[in-house]
C-alpha positions as CSV (number, residue, x, y, z in Angstrom):
1,P,-11.8,-21.0,-24.1
2,D,-13.9,-23.8,-25.5
3,D,-11.5,-26.5,-24.2
4,P,-12.9,-28.3,-21.1
5,T,-9.5,-28.0,-19.4
6,Y,-9.3,-24.2,-20.0
7,K,-10.7,-23.1,-16.7
8,F,-8.4,-25.5,-14.8
9,I,-5.3,-24.3,-16.6
10,K,-6.3,-20.7,-16.1
11,E,-6.8,-21.4,-12.3
12,M,-3.5,-23.2,-12.2
13,K,-1.7,-20.2,-13.8
14,K,-3.4,-17.8,-11.3
15,E,-2.4,-20.0,-8.3
16,T,1.2,-20.3,-9.6
17,Q,1.4,-16.5,-9.8
18,R,0.0,-16.3,-6.2
19,C,2.7,-18.7,-5.0
20,K,5.4,-16.8,-6.8
21,K,4.1,-13.6,-5.0
22,I,4.1,-15.3,-1.6
23,I,7.8,-16.4,-2.1
24,E,8.8,-13.0,-3.4
25,N,7.2,-11.2,-0.5
26,F,8.8,-13.6,2.0
27,L,12.2,-13.0,0.5
28,N,11.7,-9.2,0.4
29,F,10.6,-9.2,4.0
30,A,13.6,-11.2,5.0
31,R,16.0,-8.7,3.5
32,I,14.6,-5.3,2.7
33,P,17.5,-3.3,1.3
34,E,18.5,0.0,2.8
35,P,16.7,2.7,0.9
36,V,18.6,4.9,-1.5
37,L,17.3,8.3,-0.5
38,R,17.2,10.8,-3.3
39,E,15.3,14.1,-3.5
40,N,12.1,13.4,-5.4
41,D,8.6,14.6,-6.2
42,L,6.2,12.6,-4.1
43,N,3.1,13.7,-6.0
44,R,4.6,12.6,-9.3
45,V,5.6,9.2,-7.9
46,L,2.1,8.7,-6.4
47,D,0.5,9.8,-9.7
48,E,2.5,7.2,-11.6
49,I,1.6,4.4,-9.2
50,I,-2.1,5.3,-9.2
51,T,-2.1,5.3,-13.0
52,F,-0.4,1.9,-12.9
53,A,-2.8,0.5,-10.2
54,S,-5.8,1.8,-12.1
55,N,-5.0,-0.8,-14.8
56,H,-5.1,-3.6,-12.3
57,P,-8.1,-5.9,-13.1
58,D,-9.3,-5.8,-9.4
59,I,-9.7,-2.0,-9.5
60,N,-12.2,-1.6,-12.4
61,N,-15.1,-0.8,-10.0
62,I,-13.2,1.4,-7.6
63,K,-12.9,5.1,-8.0
64,I,-9.5,6.5,-7.0
65,I,-9.5,10.2,-6.2
66,K,-6.2,12.1,-6.1
67,E,-6.0,15.1,-3.7
68,F,-2.4,16.2,-3.9
69,N,-1.1,19.4,-2.2
70,K,0.9,21.1,-5.0
71,N,2.9,23.0,-2.4
72,I,4.7,20.2,-0.7
73,P,8.4,20.3,-1.3
74,L,10.7,17.7,-2.8
75,I,11.7,15.2,-0.1
76,K,14.2,12.4,0.0
77,F,13.0,8.8,-0.4
78,D,13.7,5.6,-2.3
79,E,11.3,5.8,-5.3
80,D,11.0,2.1,-5.8
81,Q,10.3,1.4,-2.1
82,I,7.7,4.1,-1.8
83,K,6.0,2.8,-4.9
84,Q,5.9,-0.6,-3.2
85,V,4.3,0.9,-0.1
86,A,1.7,2.8,-2.2
87,I,0.8,-0.3,-4.3
88,N,0.5,-2.4,-1.1
89,L,-1.8,0.1,0.5
90,I,-3.9,0.8,-2.7
91,L,-4.5,-2.9,-3.3
92,N,-5.4,-3.5,0.4
93,A,-7.9,-0.6,0.2
94,V,-9.3,-1.9,-3.1
95,E,-9.7,-5.4,-1.7
96,A,-11.7,-4.0,1.3
97,C,-14.0,-2.0,-1.0
98,K,-17.1,-3.5,-2.6
99,E,-18.2,-2.5,-6.1
100,N,-18.4,1.3,-6.5
101,G,-16.0,1.7,-3.7
102,Q,-13.8,4.8,-3.3
103,L,-10.2,5.4,-2.4
104,I,-8.8,8.9,-1.8
105,V,-5.0,9.3,-2.0
106,K,-4.0,12.6,-0.5
107,T,-0.7,14.4,0.1
108,D,-0.4,17.2,2.6
109,F,1.8,18.7,5.3
110,G,1.7,16.6,8.5
111,S,2.9,17.2,12.0
112,S,6.0,19.3,12.3
113,D,8.6,18.3,9.6
114,Y,6.6,15.6,7.9
115,I,4.7,15.1,4.6
116,D,1.6,12.8,5.0
117,I,0.3,10.4,2.4
118,I,-3.2,9.5,3.3
119,F,-5.0,6.5,1.8
120,Q,-8.7,6.6,2.8
121,D,-11.2,4.1,1.6
122,N,-14.9,3.4,2.2
123,G,-14.4,-0.3,2.5
124,S,-15.4,-2.9,5.1
125,G,-13.0,-1.6,7.7
126,I,-10.8,-3.5,10.1
127,P,-12.3,-5.0,13.3
128,P,-10.7,-3.6,16.5
129,E,-9.3,-7.0,17.5
130,H,-7.2,-7.1,14.3
131,L,-5.8,-3.5,14.4
132,G,-3.1,-4.3,16.9
133,K,-1.8,-7.2,14.8
134,I,-1.9,-6.0,11.2
135,F,1.7,-5.1,11.0
136,E,2.9,-8.4,12.4
137,P,4.7,-10.6,9.8
138,F,2.5,-13.5,8.6
139,Y,-0.7,-12.1,10.3
140,T,-3.6,-12.0,7.8
141,S,-7.3,-12.0,7.9
142,K,-7.5,-12.6,4.1
143,P,-8.1,-16.1,2.8
144,K,-5.4,-15.7,0.2
145,G,-3.2,-13.2,2.1
146,T,0.4,-13.8,3.0
147,G,0.6,-11.5,6.0
148,L,3.7,-9.8,4.6
149,G,2.4,-6.7,2.8
150,L,1.8,-4.4,5.8
151,A,4.9,-5.8,7.7
152,V,7.1,-4.9,4.7
153,T,5.3,-1.6,4.3
154,K,6.0,-0.7,8.0
155,Q,9.7,-1.7,7.7
156,I,10.2,0.4,4.6
157,I,8.6,3.4,6.2
158,K,10.7,2.9,9.3
159,Q,13.9,2.8,7.2
160,H,12.8,6.1,5.7
161,F,12.6,7.6,9.3
162,G,8.9,7.9,8.9
163,H,5.7,6.7,10.6
164,I,2.6,4.8,9.6
165,S,-0.7,4.8,11.4
166,I,-4.1,3.2,10.7
167,E,-7.6,4.3,11.8
168,S,-10.5,2.1,10.9
169,A,-14.2,1.6,11.6
170,V,-16.0,-1.6,10.6
171,G,-18.6,-0.8,7.9
172,I,-17.2,2.7,7.3
173,G,-13.7,2.3,6.0
174,T,-10.0,2.7,6.8
175,K,-7.5,5.6,6.8
176,V,-3.8,4.8,6.5
177,T,-1.4,7.7,7.1
178,V,2.2,7.4,6.0
179,S,4.4,10.3,7.3
180,L,7.7,10.9,5.6
181,P,10.2,13.5,6.9
182,I,11.1,16.7,5.2
183,G,14.9,17.1,5.2
184,D,17.6,14.7,6.4
185,R,16.9,12.3,9.3
186,K,19.4,10.0,11.0
187,V,17.3,8.7,13.9
188,W,13.6,7.6,14.3
């Protein structure tokens, strides 16, 4: 740390990791594999990813609140892909929040035969003119964003025969709802 080149080397390492992430995201978007649907406990998987995310250095001033409905049934999903969806949405929410921000991750019964996962933050919100574009590949309003996170997330949810929706108000926060089907689905 006392070396004059330390901060430059540290910054180079950080930017190299960022470039690696961009390339990985691009490759993942280009070929998202078909999900391997297995019956699983959604609450358990979300609990694991929240525990993992809580150790991320950007989350140290954000409070994550879990509100899991203990009565939701096991449903079929690809655990790795749903973890990717959750971490994308958690990190987006955290980035939108200032210090002492709050993110609620909730599971509950949704409309008809769906289980909803709700990610609700009290961050900066998304301007209305951006809402219609946020799922487009390579669209980003972030200085260091790739524009692939939400595009990949939407594709994963679609391959699970689910739905994703976003409600947002500037200065109030954002609510993302991911709906996954209960039982087998063959069409959207």
